N, C-alpha and C positions, 0 to 999 in steps of 0.2 A: 367461391368468391372470397371467403375468409382466408383460404390458403394462398390466394394470389396476393392479398394484402400483406401476408406474412413474408412472402417472397420479396416484395418491394422493400419492406422494412429491413429484412435480412441483407439485401444487396446494399441498401443505404449504409448500414453499419460496416459492411466490408469495405465500401468505398472510403468511408472516414478513416478506417484503420490503415488502408493502403496509403492514403494521402498523408497520414501522420509521419511517414518516412521522409517526405519532402517538405512538409509544413509542420514543424514540431508542435505548434499550438493546437493542431487538430488531433494530435496523438492521444490526448486525454479524453476526447469526446465519447468514444465507445463505452468507456467505464464511467464517465461523468454523467451520462444520461440514465444511469441505473437508478431506479426509484429507491433502492436501499441506501444510496450515498447522497441523495439530494438533501435531506434534512441536516446533514453534518456540516454543510458549507455555511450555515448560519447567516444567510442573507434573506432579505424580505421576499424576493421573488422565489427563492428555493423553498422557503417555508410555505408560501402560498401553493406552489406546485405539489409539495409534499402532502399538505392537507387535502388538496383536490384528489390526489392519487389514493390517499387513505379512505376518502369517502367512496371512491369508485370501488375499492376493494371491499368496503363494507356492504355495498349494494350487490356486487357481482363477485362470486367466489373465484379467486385466482384469475382475475381478468387480465393481469399483466402477463401471466404464463400463456394465456390463450392468444395474445395479440402481439407483444413486442419482444418477448424473451428470445435471444438468438440461440442460446444453448438448447432450449426446449425445441426450437425449430430444427436444429441439427438432429436431435434424438427422434423427432417425429419423422423426418425425412429418412433416417436410417431404418426406422420401423417399416415405412412404406416400401423401401427398397427390399428389405428382407422378406416382407409379405409377398412382394412380386416374384422374388426368386423361388420361394418355397411353394408358391401357387395357392396361398390361402389368404382370405381377406382379414382374418383376425388370428392372432397368435393365441394358443391355449394359455390360460392363466398359470403363472408360476406358483409352485407349491410352497416355496420358501417364504415364511412369514418374518417380517422384520418391523420393529417399532418405528413410528414416524417421529424422528427427532429433529426435524427441520425447524419446528416452532421453538424448541428449546435452544437450538443453536442461535436462532434469531434473538431470543430473550437474553441469552448469555452475551451476545455481541452488543446489544443496545445498552445493557446495564454495565458491561465492561468498558464502554466508552466513557461512562460517568466517573469511574474509579480508576481508570488507567490500566485495565487488565487486557492482555492480548486476546482479541476476539477472532471472529471468523469472517471478517469483511472480504478476505481473499477468496472465500468460497462463493462470492457473488457471481451469478452466471454471466453478467456483462464483463466482469473483470477476467474471468476464466476464458471467455471467448476472445477477448482482445489480446490475451497472452499468445494466441496463435500467430500474431503478427509482430511479436517482439523479438524474433530470433531465438536465442537460447534463454528464454524466459524461465524463471524458477517454477512458474505455474503450468508450463507446457506439459510436463509429465502427468499432472493431475487431469488436464484436459484430455489427454490421450487415453488414460485409464478409464475415465468416464465414458468416452466414446466407445471403447471396446466393450465395457459392461453393458451399454445400451443395446449392443448387437444381440445379446443373449437375454437380457431382462429389460424390456421396454419401459421407459419412464421410471426406472428404479431410482435414479438420482432425484428427479423432480418430485416423486411421491414421498421420499423418506428423508433426504438430506438437505435439499436446497434451502438456504436461509431466507432467500427472497420469497419462496413459496411458503415457508414457515411464517414469515411476517404477514403475508396475506391471510393465512389461516387464522392467525391471532386477531387480525382486524375484522375477520368475518364472524368471530365468536359471538359478539353482541347480536348479530342478525339471527344466528341459530337459536339464541335464548328466547327470542320473541315467538319462535314456533313451538307449539305445544309438544310435539313428539320429541324434538331435539332437547327441550327442557327436561322432559322425563328421562331421556337418555343421559343427560349431564348429571342427573341426581342419582344415577345407579351407583350402588355401593362399590362395585368392582372398579368402575371407571374412576370414581372419586379417589379410591385408594391408590390406583395406579398412577393417577395424576399427581397425588401427593408424594409418592415415592420418586417420581421423575423430578419433581421440584427439589426434593431432598438431595438427589444425586446432582442436580444443577448447582445447589448451594455448596456442596462438597467440592465440585469442580471449580467454582469461583474461588474458594479459599485456597485450594492447591495452586491454582494459576497465579493468584495474588502473591502468595508467599514465594513461589518459585521465581516469579518475575522480579521481586524485590531482591532475592538472594543472588540472582545472576546478572543484575545490572551493576557490574563492577568496572569492567573496562568497556567504555562506550566508544564505538567508532565515530568518526566525524561525519555527521549527517549533512545532506544537501542544504542549500540556502533556504532560510525561512522555516527550518524544522522546529516543531513544537518540542516541549520537554520530553525526555526519553520515554517515560511510561505511556504518555498520551500518543507519542509517535508510533510505538509498537502496536497500540490498539487501533490506530487510525490507518496505518499504512496498509494498502491492499496488495503490496508486492507485485503491482502491475508492470513495473519497469518503464513507465512513461518518462520519468525524469532521467533515467539512464539512457534511454533512446534519444532524448532531446538534447543532452549535453553536447555542445559542438566541439569541446576540447577532449571528449572521452575521459573526463575527470572522474565521473561517477562509475562505480563498479557495483556488482551484485554480491552480497554476502551469502554464503551457504552455511556450512557447519563449522566455521572457524571458531566461534565462541559459544553460542547457545542456540538451541533449537528455535527459540523465540525470534532470533535474528535472521532466520532463514528467509532469503528472498528480499531482505531490506537493502536499500542503497547506502553506500558510504563513499567517501572521497579519498582519492590517492593523488598527492601533489607532486610527484616526481615521475616524469618530467613536465607535467601539465600544471596549469594554474587557472584559477577562476578569474576571468576577465572582468574588469570594472563595470562594463556596460551590459553584461549578460545576466539575465534573471529567468532564463527559460525554464529551468527545473521547477521553480516555484510557481510558474504560470500554468504548467501542464498537470499538476497534481490534482486528481479528481476527488480526493477524499478529505482534504483539509489537513493532512499530515504535514504539508508544507504550506506556510502562509504565503500569499501572493505578495511579492516584493517588487516595487518599481525601481528602475535604474537610479533614480534620484535618492531613494532610501537605502541603497546598498552600502553607502559609507557608514551608516549607523547600524547595519546588520552584520553580525559576526558569524563566520563559519567555525572559527576556532581561535587559537592564539599561537603566534610564533614563539618558540622556546629556543634559547641559545645554549649550546654546549661549547664553551669557549676553548676547551682543550683541543677541539678538533678544528678550530678556526685557523686560517692562515696568519692572522695577526698574532696569534699565540706564539708562532715560530718566528716572529719579527719579519714577516713577509708582507709586502704591500697588497692590500685588497680593500675595495670599497663597493663591490658590485651589488651587494644586498641593499645598501643604502641608496645607491643610484637607481636600482630597478624598482624599488618599492613605490607603487602608485599613490600611496596615502601618506608618504613622508613619515612613516612610523619608525624608521631605523636611523639613528644618529650615532656618531662616534665621539666618545668622551674618554677623557683620561681617567684611569682607575688606579687609585693609590695601592690597592691590595694586589693587583696584577702588575703594577708599575709599567703600564703601557696603555695604548688606546684599545678600546674594545667596543663592539656594537652594543647599543642600548636600545631596547624595543619599548616603544610607548604603547602600553596596553590599551589606552583609550583610543588611539588612532588605528592600531592593528586590527584588521578584520579577519585575518587567517586565510587570505586569498591564496597563499602558497607561491607567489611569484618569486619571493626571495629564496625559497627552497629550490625552485626549478632552475634559477640562474646561478646558484652557488657553484663555484668552480671546483669544489672538492668532488672528485670523481666517484668514489665509492659511496653508495647510498647509506651503508651502515655507519660510516664515519662522518656523515654530513653534520656540520655544526648547528644547522637550523632544521627544525622539524615543526610540524603543526600538530598541536595537541588539542583535545576536546576538554575544555574547562567550562562548558556552557550548560550542560544537561546533567548536573549532579542530582 
């Protein structure tokens, strides 16, 4: 009976993922319903649901893994198929011993959110499963690798690496302390020493990640609408690709290894030949983790993607040729033409207060070669 309920939940998540291709607002739900991401959204309802799930995990060990986890269901189904093929009800236990580091990945991720250090939210099982429906998602190779490993070592990911499982293990610790046998086990010298060494390793990993993140945030790509400041964005972004999939103008792209390994899988904007329409806020609406704040269309005039920067030497006006396309096409009236005494001619002037960095002026600029375009959008927001 429990397996039938899992099938229904699994099919429901698949239906939401498929409908996300046709209704972008549904694209975020497979990842948004993840219990690991609920408390990050900082709303009263999300906090209530998070506390309720935390209490359930305190009462029943790994209750989420047993009921709603889609990745765990995939691994369980693969194990059943493999058992049927080889003709045995149970696989022999594997002899390779590996430490359970899922709880430390979870602690690293939660504390990393507080100080802006890149964590492991992208290892959330709901996010990994939804990447299957994102086309060329950066998380798709990770999903495939885990699926192959589960064919040979059942539940290897769930036991040792899953941060959602590690979070449930952490919440279940107070329950085990109330039991006499578990209390004695926790006080064993070897376990206490091993736990201390793992915490020391976790602290060293924190410091390395913090310093490397600060060192490599030099050239910051233009993030989608409503992005929080860069350090917090890198720690909150799950690399799920929901914003890239939802963008109707294909303005958002996925970054791989162009700059830093911490930027792998994160979205960025390209403004030639597309631009961000004044009424579109879909990317901020579908983000499941709070890396993008929800922006309403009425608020978009006050929300900046970046800032238009002019290189006058490449402009047609510099060669005494008539052109006013950028001023005519700007939806926010941020481009005006004024006489410059230094250049001794009219030149475009960009109002930094009105400009939102939508990129429409870049897209409509008649200069053909992109490398010599007089206008470009730069990121001056997340320093």
